C-alpha positions in Angstrom: 71.0 -27.3 24.6 74.4 -28.0 25.6 75.7 -30.7 27.7 76.3 -30.0 31.4 79.6 -31.2 32.8 79.2 -32.5 36.4 81.5 -32.3 39.4 82.2 -35.3 41.5 79.5 -35.5 44.2 76.9 -33.4 42.2 73.4 -33.5 43.7 70.5 -32.5 41.2 67.1 -31.4 42.3 63.9 -32.2 40.5 64.2 -32.4 36.5 61.3 -31.8 34.1 63.2 -33.3 31.0 66.4 -35.2 31.5 68.2 -36.0 28.3 71.0 -38.8 28.8 71.4 -39.5 24.9 74.9 -38.2 25.1 75.9 -39.3 28.4 78.9 -41.3 29.3 80.0 -43.5 32.2 81.9 -40.5 33.6 78.7 -38.4 33.7 77.2 -41.0 36.1 80.3 -41.3 38.4 80.1 -37.7 39.3 76.5 -37.7 40.2 75.4 -38.5 43.8 71.8 -38.3 43.5 68.9 -36.9 41.3 65.5 -35.8 42.6 62.2 -36.6 40.8 62.2 -36.8 36.8 59.2 -36.1 34.8 60.4 -37.4 31.3 63.7 -39.3 30.8 65.1 -39.3 27.3 67.5 -42.1 26.5 68.9 -43.7 23.2 69.6 -47.4 22.5 73.3 -46.7 23.0 72.7 -45.1 26.4 70.0 -47.4 27.8 72.3 -49.7 29.9 73.0 -46.1 31.9 69.4 -45.9 33.1 69.9 -48.5 36.1 72.9 -46.2 37.1 70.4 -43.3 37.8 69.8 -42.6 41.6 66.4 -41.1 41.0 63.3 -40.2 42.9 60.1 -40.7 41.2 60.1 -41.0 37.3 57.0 -40.4 35.2 57.8 -41.5 31.8 60.8 -42.7 29.7 61.3 -42.1 25.9 63.7 -43.9 23.6 64.8 -41.8 20.6 67.2 -42.9 17.7 69.0 -39.6 17.1 69.6 -36.5 19.2 66.0 -35.1 19.8 64.7 -31.7 19.3 63.0 -31.1 22.8 60.1 -28.7 23.2 58.9 -28.1 26.7 55.6 -26.2 26.0 53.4 -26.5 22.9 54.4 -27.4 19.3 52.7 -26.5 16.0 53.4 -28.5 13.0 52.4 -26.1 9.9 52.5 -26.0 6.3 55.2 -23.2 7.1 57.5 -25.7 8.5 57.8 -27.4 5.4 58.3 -24.3 3.4 61.4 -23.7 5.5 62.9 -26.8 4.7 63.3 -28.4 8.0 65.0 -32.1 8.0 63.0 -34.8 9.5 63.9 -35.0 13.2 63.0 -36.8 16.3 60.7 -34.7 18.3 60.0 -34.9 22.1 57.3 -32.6 23.1 56.5 -32.0 27.0 53.2 -30.2 26.3 50.7 -30.2 23.4 51.2 -31.0 19.9 48.8 -29.4 17.1 49.0 -30.5 13.6 47.3 -27.6 11.4 44.5 -28.7 9.0 46.4 -27.9 5.8 49.3 -30.2 6.5 49.3 -33.3 4.3 50.6 -36.8 5.0 53.6 -35.8 2.6 54.2 -32.6 4.4 54.2 -34.6 7.7 56.6 -37.2 6.6 59.2 -34.4 5.6 59.0 -32.7 8.9 58.7 -35.5 11.5 61.1 -38.6 11.8 59.8 -39.7 15.1 57.5 -38.4 17.7 57.1 -38.7 21.2 54.6 -36.7 23.2 53.8 -36.0 27.0 50.4 -34.1 26.4 47.8 -33.9 24.1 48.3 -34.9 20.2 45.7 -33.2 18.1 45.8 -33.8 14.3 43.7 -33.8 10.9 42.4 -37.2 10.1 44.2 -37.1 6.8 47.6 -37.5 8.5 46.4 -40.3 10.8 48.4 -43.3 9.2 51.8 -41.5 8.7 51.5 -40.0 12.0 50.9 -43.3 14.0 53.6 -45.0 12.0 56.1 -42.2 13.5 54.7 -41.9 16.8 56.9 -43.6 19.2 55.4 -42.7 22.5 52.1 -40.9 23.8 51.7 -40.3 27.4 48.5 -38.5 27.2 45.4 -38.7 24.6 45.2 -38.0 20.9 42.3 -36.5 19.3 41.7 -36.7 15.2 39.6 -33.9 13.8 37.9 -33.6 10.5 39.9 -31.6 8.0 37.1 -30.9 5.7 34.6 -27.9 6.1 35.3 -24.6 7.8 38.1 -25.0 10.1 38.7 -22.5 12.7 42.2 -22.7 14.4 41.3 -20.8 17.5 38.4 -20.5 19.8 35.4 -18.8 18.3 32.6 -16.8 19.8 29.4 -17.5 17.9 27.3 -14.7 17.6 24.8 -13.5 15.0 27.2 -11.6 12.9 29.5 -14.7 12.8 26.4 -16.9 11.7 25.4 -14.5 9.2 28.8 -14.8 7.4 28.7 -18.4 7.1 27.4 -20.5 4.2 24.3 -22.4 4.7 24.9 -25.9 5.7 28.5 -25.2 6.9 30.5 -28.0 8.5 32.3 -26.1 11.2 35.2 -27.4 13.0 36.5 -25.2 16.0 40.2 -26.1 17.2 39.4 -24.4 20.4 36.5 -23.5 22.5 33.1 -22.2 21.4 31.3 -19.6 23.2 27.9 -18.4 22.5 27.7 -15.1 24.4 23.8 -14.5 23.6 21.0 -16.4 22.8 20.9 -17.1 18.9 17.8 -17.2 16.6 17.2 -21.0 16.5 16.1 -20.9 12.8 19.4 -19.3 12.0 21.6 -21.6 13.7 20.1 -24.5 12.3 20.2 -23.3 8.9 23.7 -22.1 8.9 25.4 -25.1 10.5 24.9 -28.6 9.6 27.6 -30.1 11.9 29.8 -28.9 14.5 33.2 -30.4 16.0 34.7 -28.5 18.9 38.1 -29.4 20.2 37.7 -27.6 23.7 34.7 -27.0 25.7 31.2 -25.5 24.5 29.4 -22.6 26.5 26.1 -21.7 25.5 22.7 -20.3 26.7 20.1 -23.1 27.7 17.9 -22.0 24.9 20.4 -22.9 22.1 21.6 -26.2 23.9 19.3 -28.8 22.1 20.3 -27.3 18.6 24.1 -27.4 19.3 24.0 -30.8 20.9 22.2 -32.2 18.0 25.1 -30.9 15.5 28.1 -32.1 17.5 30.2 -34.8 16.0 33.1 -35.2 18.1 35.6 -33.5 20.3 34.2 -31.4 23.2 35.7 -31.6 26.7 32.6 -30.4 28.3 29.5 -28.4 27.9 28.5 -25.2 30.2 24.9 -24.4 29.9 23.8 -21.0 31.1 20.4 -21.3 32.6 17.6 -19.3 30.9 17.3 -15.8 32.3 20.9 -15.8 34.1 23.3 -13.1 33.5 26.9 -14.7 32.9 29.7 -13.3 35.0 33.1 -14.3 33.9 35.6 -12.6 36.5 35.6 -12.7 40.3 32.7 -10.9 41.6 32.7 -8.8 44.7 28.9 -7.9 46.0 28.9 -4.9 47.9 25.9 -2.4 48.4 26.7 -0.5 45.2 27.5 -3.5 43.1 24.0 -5.1 44.2 22.1 -2.0 43.4 23.7 -1.5 40.0 23.1 -5.3 38.9 21.3 -5.3 35.4 19.9 -8.7 36.5 18.8 -10.5 39.6 19.9 -13.9 38.4 23.6 -14.6 38.3 25.7 -17.4 36.8 29.2 -17.0 37.8 32.1 -18.9 36.3 34.7 -17.2 38.9 34.5 -16.7 42.7 32.1 -14.7 44.4 32.7 -12.6 47.7 29.9 -10.8 49.5 31.2 -8.1 51.8 29.9 -7.6 55.2 28.5 -4.3 54.6 25.7 -5.7 52.6 22.4 -6.2 54.5 20.1 -9.4 54.6 17.0 -7.3 53.1 19.2 -5.8 50.3 20.6 -9.4 49.6 17.1 -10.7 49.4 15.7 -8.1 47.3 18.4 -7.6 44.8 19.5 -11.3 44.2 17.2 -13.8 43.0 19.2 -16.7 42.2 23.2 -17.3 42.2 24.9 -20.4 40.4 28.5 -20.4 41.0 31.1 -22.6 39.6 33.8 -21.5 42.0 34.2 -20.4 45.7 31.6 -18.3 47.3 32.5 -16.3 50.4 29.5 -15.1 52.4 29.2 -13.4 55.9 27.9 -16.0 58.3 25.1 -13.5 59.2 23.8 -13.8 55.5 23.8 -17.5 55.4 20.1 -17.8 55.9 19.6 -15.6 52.9 22.1 -17.2 50.9 20.4 -20.6 51.2 17.3 -19.4 49.4 19.5 -18.1 46.5 21.6 -21.0 45.6 21.8 -24.8 46.0 24.4 -25.2 49.0 24.6 -28.7 48.2 26.1 -28.1 44.6 27.9 -24.9 45.7 31.3 -24.3 47.6 30.5 -21.8 49.9 32.4 -20.6 53.1 30.5 -18.6 55.6 33.2 -16.4 57.2 33.3 -14.6 60.5 34.8 -11.3 61.5 37.8 -10.4 59.3 38.3 -12.4 56.2 41.7 -13.3 55.3 41.5 -14.6 51.7 45.0 -16.0 49.8 44.6 -16.2 46.4 48.1 -16.1 45.2 51.5 -16.9 46.9 51.8 -15.3 50.4 54.0 -15.3 53.5 52.1 -15.1 56.7 54.2 -13.2 59.2 53.7 -12.6 63.0 53.2 -8.7 62.6 50.2 -9.3 60.7 48.3 -10.4 63.9 49.3 -7.1 65.7 47.0 -5.2 63.2 44.2 -7.5 63.3 41.3 -6.3 65.3 39.4 -9.1 66.8 39.8 -12.6 64.8 40.0 -13.8 61.2 38.6 -16.6 58.9 41.5 -17.9 56.9 40.8 -19.0 53.4 43.7 -20.3 51.4 43.1 -20.6 47.7 46.6 -20.3 46.7 49.8 -21.0 48.2 50.4 -19.8 52.0 53.8 -20.1 53.8 53.5 -19.5 57.7 56.5 -17.7 59.2 58.3 -20.1 61.8 58.1 -16.9 64.1 54.2 -17.2 64.1 53.3 -19.0 67.5 50.9 -21.9 67.1 49.1 -20.5 70.1 48.6 -17.3 68.1 47.1 -19.3 65.3 44.7 -21.0 67.7 43.7 -17.8 69.6 43.2 -15.2 66.6 41.7 -17.6 63.9 38.2 -18.4 64.0 38.3 -21.1 61.2 40.6 -22.3 58.5 39.4 -23.5 55.0 42.0 -24.8 52.7 41.7 -25.2 49.0 45.2 -24.7 48.0 48.5 -25.3 49.8 49.8 -24.3 53.1 53.5 -24.6 54.2 54.2 -24.6 58.1 55.7 -26.3 60.8 54.3 -29.4 62.7 53.4 -27.2 65.7 52.0 -24.9 63.6 49.7 -27.6 61.8 48.4 -28.7 65.1 46.9 -25.2 65.6 45.5 -24.9 62.1 43.9 -28.5 62.6 42.2 -27.4 65.5 40.4 -24.6 63.5 40.1 -26.5 60.2 36.5 -26.5 58.7 37.5 -27.6 55.2 40.6 -29.0 53.9 40.3 -29.8 50.3 43.9 -28.6 49.5 47.4 -29.8 50.8 49.6 -29.2 54.2 53.3 -29.5 53.6 56.0 -29.6 56.5 58.1 -26.7 56.0 61.2 -28.7 57.2 60.5 -31.2 54.6 60.4 -28.6 51.8 63.5 -26.7 52.8 66.4 -28.1 50.6 69.9 -27.3 51.6 71.7 -26.5 48.6 75.4 -27.0 48.8 78.3 -26.0 46.5 78.0 -29.1 44.1 74.2 -28.9 43.9 72.0 -28.1 41.1 68.5 -26.9 42.0 65.4 -27.6 40.2 65.9 -27.8 36.4 63.3 -27.6 33.5 65.5 -29.4 30.8 68.9 -31.0 31.5 71.2 -32.6 29.1 73.8 -34.8 30.7 
């Protein structure tokens, strides 16, 4: 990335990666202020400039010896990198670093002169010595995986077909997540897999849980167990009359959100749904709360019982005054994403037309509007920001928020 020239009095917004390895005294004399910086990269020659920076918050500092190769995102170090004849370099990675299993210690020396990582570092145990000798800084965690056995470089769906193709007594290394979509024959699973290493998470039926746990040798972020007899639902589920009648099973295990619409009757819900386990938000009409309380554990379920019209915010939305003109009655506001309330929306309108507010995301509003929202707030597990504070006046000598900036 080319070095940016500054005009006197320049104000810079928030910066993800700020590189001052090529900076001079003139650079900082032109800068009035810099916002928060995630990663500051400097060299021994420019270390004395660090106190001159007028910064907001600073997450981490990385010292490099040569001009760094900065990667904002994930970096994969593979055998192909060696074949391409890449010279050893100083790598600064804001993201995850994956060293592939076929990379030897000698290969790693040819590619990496020094390494600083803000993220996760994953590597085969065979390169552990040379890697740690070249690791200058790690803000995150490192994971060494066994390089022997059958190594899968991505997530794996472990079904009967996959198992049948494995040799007996396979040592399986999964550099991703492991998904077991259907119950596997216990005898086949135990015969084919001797040990199991999973870098990510494991999701499996309850019937296979014990056998998989017994073979796990490391890794694994978490294990999700699908209770016996439950149908797995991976996407958001809207339960209306037609969907309930068409359900292939009456016991549901839902990874995403569940919304029950008002046209569902109490008798139909009671007859068609035996059990509901939900890992995400459940939205249910208040009139059906009694039925639902017998279908799921409300102490372990994040549930909202809404009244009248449901306003669900999942992405980024702007709430304007005209929306209330077309609202019949009142609304229950559920924020799961980012909601900005227009300044023209009167606080009294919010207080009068909203039955309740449930915030799991982010709301940007004025101080007066917040007072109205607080009066209707039932659940606030998110964040509420003052609209006056988030509006930044960008002037002529101003650089907005930047991902990677070289001074």
